[in-house]
C-alpha positions in Angstrom: 37.8 -11.1 -37.4 34.2 -12.2 -38.2 34.0 -14.1 -34.9 35.1 -11.0 -32.9 32.5 -8.9 -34.7 29.7 -11.3 -33.9 30.8 -11.5 -30.2 30.8 -7.7 -29.9 27.4 -7.5 -31.7 25.8 -10.2 -29.5 27.3 -8.6 -26.4 25.8 -5.2 -27.3 22.5 -6.8 -28.2 22.3 -8.7 -25.0 23.1 -5.6 -23.0 20.5 -3.6 -24.8 17.8 -6.3 -24.2 18.7 -6.7 -20.5 18.6 -3.0 -19.8 15.4 -2.4 -21.7 13.6 -5.2 -20.0 14.6 -4.0 -16.5 11.7 -1.5 -16.5 9.2 -4.2 -17.4 9.9 -6.3 -14.3 6.9 -6.8 -12.2 7.4 -6.8 -8.4 7.5 -10.2 -6.9 5.5 -11.6 -4.0 6.6 -10.2 -0.7 5.6 -12.3 2.3 6.3 -9.4 4.8 4.1 -6.9 2.9 1.2 -9.4 2.7 1.5 -10.5 6.3 2.0 -7.0 7.7 -0.8 -5.6 5.5 -3.2 -8.3 6.9 -2.2 -7.4 10.4 -2.7 -3.7 9.8 -6.1 -4.3 8.3 -7.3 -6.3 11.3 -5.8 -3.7 13.7 -7.3 -0.8 11.7 -10.8 -2.2 11.8 -10.6 -3.1 15.5 -9.3 0.4 16.3 -12.1 2.0 14.2 -14.6 0.2 16.4 -13.3 2.1 19.4 -14.0 5.5 17.8 -17.3 5.8 19.7 -15.0 6.3 22.7 -12.9 9.5 23.2 -9.8 9.9 21.1 -7.8 10.7 24.2 -8.8 7.5 25.9 -7.5 5.5 23.0 -4.4 7.7 22.3 -1.9 5.0 23.2 -3.5 2.4 20.9 -3.8 5.1 18.1 -0.1 6.1 18.5 1.0 2.4 18.4 -1.1 1.8 15.3 0.1 5.0 13.6 3.7 3.9 14.2 3.0 0.5 12.5 1.5 2.3 9.6 4.6 4.6 9.3 6.8 1.5 9.4 4.8 -0.1 6.6 5.0 3.1 4.5 8.7 3.3 4.9 9.2 -0.3 4.0 7.1 0.1 0.9 9.0 3.2 -0.1 12.2 1.3 -0.2 11.2 -1.8 -2.0 12.4 -2.1 -5.6 9.8 -2.0 -8.4 7.0 -1.1 -6.0 5.5 2.1 -7.3 1.9 1.0 -7.1 2.0 -0.5 -3.6 3.9 2.5 -2.2 1.4 4.9 -3.8 -1.5 3.0 -2.4 0.0 2.9 1.1 0.6 6.6 0.9 -3.0 7.2 0.0 -4.3 4.9 2.7 -2.3 6.7 5.4 -2.9 10.3 4.0 -4.9 12.3 6.6 -6.6 14.2 3.8 -8.1 11.1 2.1 -11.1 9.0 3.1 -9.1 6.0 4.3 -7.5 5.2 7.7 -5.4 8.3 7.8 -8.4 10.5 7.3 -10.5 8.5 9.7 -7.9 9.0 12.5 -7.7 12.7 11.7 -11.4 13.1 11.9 -11.6 11.1 15.2 -9.0 13.4 16.7 -10.8 16.6 15.5 -14.3 15.4 16.7 -13.2 13.6 19.9 -15.7 10.7 19.2 -17.5 9.4 16.1 -20.9 7.9 15.6 -21.7 4.3 14.7 -23.1 4.8 11.2 -20.0 6.9 10.2 -17.7 4.3 11.6 -19.5 1.5 9.7 -19.2 3.4 6.4 -15.6 4.3 7.0 -14.7 0.7 7.9 -16.1 -0.5 4.6 -14.0 2.0 2.6 -10.8 1.1 4.6 -11.5 -2.6 4.4 -12.1 -2.5 0.6 -8.9 -0.5 0.0 -6.8 -2.8 2.2 -8.4 -5.9 0.6 -7.4 -4.5 -2.8 -3.8 -3.9 -1.9 -3.6 -7.3 -0.2 -5.0 -9.0 -3.3 -2.4 -7.2 -5.3 0.4 -8.0 -2.9 -0.7 -11.7 -2.6 -1.1 -12.5 -6.2 0.4 -9.6 -8.2 -3.0 -9.9 -9.9 -3.3 -7.8 -13.1 -7.0 -7.1 -12.2 -6.1 -5.7 -8.8 -3.2 -3.8 -10.4 -5.5 -2.1 -12.8 -8.0 -1.2 -10.1 -5.2 0.3 -8.0 -3.9 2.2 -10.9 -7.4 3.6 -11.5 -7.8 4.7 -7.9 -4.3 6.2 -7.9 -4.7 7.9 -11.4 -1.7 6.0 -12.8 -1.9 4.9 -16.4 
């Protein structure tokens, strides 16, 4: 009787521990996210250099790039334990923020952009993507805290 009680007790305790620790799991390194994020950074910066030309002349390249961003966002959305990365990719692609989504929106509205603006915007986009790549590559707590601060997540 005592053995059965201990078996049930240990089973319940184990179940409780496993279920409570599930929310503490950190996301693991994801090679695809890191590699695709690196490709998107290079493509974004190269595309931004072309913003001195008319938006319409680069529409095919912009549409192709936008499709790749959309794929990344969808991929991040469906990864398990990925709240921070997904939120950052949403911010980066948001046309109302000062990252690549906002840059593309402004380029479309203005038709062309000037060099100093492009240089400043490239710095912001590059820094944001570097931060997410650092987080994706190392699952670094420092990068995680910076991302949380940017996103307003505590």
